[in-house]
C-alpha positions, 0 to 999 in steps of 0.5 A: 821849693819842693823836696827833690828826689834822686832815684839811683838804678844800677843795671847789670844784665837785667835789661828785661826787667828795667822797663818795669822799674822805670815805669814805676818811677814814671808813674810817681804821683810826686813829680819833683824827681830825677832818675839816674840809670847807671849802666855798670858795664852790662853786656846786654841791651841796657843802653838801648832800653835806657835810651828809650826812657830818656826820650820819654821823659827828660827826668831820666838820666843815663850814665855808663861805667865799666863794670865794678859791681853793685856798690860801685854802680850805686856810688857812681849814682850818688856822685852825680845825684842832685836831689834832697833825698835818695831813693835806691831801686834795683833794676828788677824791683818796683816801687808803688806810684804813691811812694814819694808822695806818701813819704814826703807828706810826712816830713818837711825839708828841715826835718830830714827824716828817713822814711821806710815803707813796707814791702812785699815779694813777688815772682814774675808779676805783682799779683804773684806774691811770695811770703816775706818771712818777716814783717817790717814794723816801726819798732824794729827800725833801730840800730841794735836790731839792724846790727844784731838781727840782720838776716836772722829775723829781720832785714830791710830791702834797700828800696823801702827807704827814702833817705836825706842826702846828708847821710851820703855826704861821707858814706859810700858803699864798700866795693869789696862786698858783692852782697850785704853792702846794704847792711853796712849802709843801714848800720852807718845810718842808724848808729846815729839814732836818726829820726825815722817814719814808717809807712805800713802800706806796701810801697816797695816790691822785691822781685824773687829770682831763683837764679839770683846771687842772693839765692846762692848760700855759699856766695852769701856766707862769704860776703857775710864774713866780709861784712863782719870784717868791715863792721869791726871798724864801724862799731865799738868793741863790746858791740862787735863782741856781742855780734860775734857771740850771737853768730856763734850761738845761732850757728851752733843751734842750727847745727844741733837742729840739723843733727837732730833731724839727721838722727831721726832720719837715720833711725827710720826704717826707710834709711835702714833699708836703704843702707842695707841695699847699698851694702848688697849692691856694694858687694855685687859691684853694682853701686858704681854702675847704679850711680852712672845710670842715675847720672845719665837719667838726670 
């Protein structure tokens, strides 16, 4: 029997992008798949869009649930998936038409290996690519790199991976997290040193959105702290201590870097002139008026 793939697509308020994601699934040259569209209580027209694709191909399936967040939606998909392998795909992202065929050609069902493909970022259209800031490599796909360097010099978009379903028999995404839940998944999978293949060709496309949750630093920091608390119960004491120490060191270095930048600015002539102007305006009682004018201009 051919290896079967279950694609899980959680959807919330991104119906405008969903057709592109579903089209990239439909165009797969490997045909033994099911695609589970999970509507996470979305207030937009996700249902209507999904219904169109159910008519196009019986391999598309639709599931509605009350809103519970990304992790909850992925978990719902895992609960009903029937495939030998799991492919996660967010509703605004895209996969290459040859992704499954290339991945499955590297394995046999008995090997149950993880296959990670390379990726690129894009805005609005696939030909409008954005720098990724880091490059995925085979040697970077290991437990310690994932644990210690995640979001510092390294991360793996979740749709780069194709995973044997066995890794999700006892794992579900933590619903207490609204971000960094994928980091938890990669840690849980790679702590057992799984067999892993890497495809250098770009097979996954990550859409960059300026107003997405992942561009909100306060939101990300809060969930990073939440992830650290969760990880405490996943790793041993020495690993957790090392992870915390690395975080303290990195934050300290970043603070020093910004202090040095501020010192350079403060010593510049333009800063000194601006400071003098501010003092004069203060004395004249004009500063509050100026601030109001600036707000009106904005």
